[in-house]
C-alpha positions as MATLAB code, in Angstrom:
seq = 'MPEIQSAEQLKDSGNSAFSLGNLQQALDDYTNALQLQPEDVKLKAIIYRNRAMVRLRIEDYEGAESDCTKGDF';
ca = [
       0.000    0.000    0.000;
       1.564    3.326   -1.049;
       2.320    5.873    1.618;
       0.108    8.941    1.539;
       2.226   12.059    1.475;
       1.333   15.345    3.111;
       1.426   18.662    1.284;
       4.590   19.518    3.240;
       6.278   16.292    2.137;
       5.294   16.875   -1.479;
       6.625   20.437   -1.282;
       9.935   19.115    0.041;
      10.033   16.497   -2.704;
       9.355   19.211   -5.280;
      12.146   21.323   -3.829;
      14.571   18.398   -4.142;
      13.482   17.697   -7.713;
      13.846   21.377   -8.602;
      17.362   21.559   -7.156;
      18.310   18.522   -9.256;
      16.869   20.126  -12.391;
      13.967   17.677  -12.654;
      11.411   20.350  -13.441;
       8.564   18.050  -14.501;
       8.801   16.092  -11.241;
       8.904   19.345   -9.262;
       5.838   20.627  -11.113;
       3.991   17.364  -10.440;
       4.929   17.378   -6.738;
       3.817   20.978   -6.218;
       0.579   20.364   -8.123;
      -0.147   17.234   -6.070;
       0.560   19.180   -2.875;
      -1.950   21.842   -3.883;
      -4.547   19.200   -4.746;
      -4.438   18.158   -1.084;
      -5.788   21.647   -0.314;
      -3.484   22.487    2.594;
      -5.156   24.693    5.182;
      -1.889   26.362    6.200;
      -2.025   29.612    4.208;
       1.715   30.176    4.429;
       2.446   26.668    3.130;
      -0.036   27.118    0.280;
       1.592   30.436   -0.690;
       5.047   28.827   -0.688;
       3.874   25.964   -2.893;
       2.275   28.367   -5.384;
       5.452   30.467   -5.415;
       7.623   27.416   -5.981;
       5.382   26.131   -8.758;
       5.472   29.560  -10.382;
       9.275   29.376  -10.446;
       9.138   25.987  -12.167;
       6.683   27.359  -14.701;
       8.989   30.292  -15.407;
      11.861   27.885  -16.027;
       9.807   25.855  -18.520;
       8.599   29.096  -20.113;
       4.963   28.611  -19.113;
       4.538   32.306  -18.439;
       0.748   32.275  -18.229;
       0.852   29.462  -15.682;
       3.494   31.302  -13.677;
       1.422   34.476  -13.681;
      -1.639   32.506  -12.626;
       0.225   30.939   -9.690;
       1.591   34.335   -8.649;
      -1.875   35.825   -8.494;
      -3.602   32.840   -6.844;
      -5.367   32.745   -3.711;
      -6.870   34.383   -0.822;
      -3.696   34.486    1.141;
];
């Protein structure tokens, strides 16, 4: 049975993937973290910010802008 990861764990996994240059894995991890709908507003803001950075790196400028303007932080 696969282990269920928390949004914090997925964020950390995304950070590791990003630092290794694995941008698709980082994007997937951050997206999966957000799908868990974390209640911690600060954590949610960090995940959106991190995903925006990935999207900038892969030249998805509209996605990056969307992540930067997300939320009721």
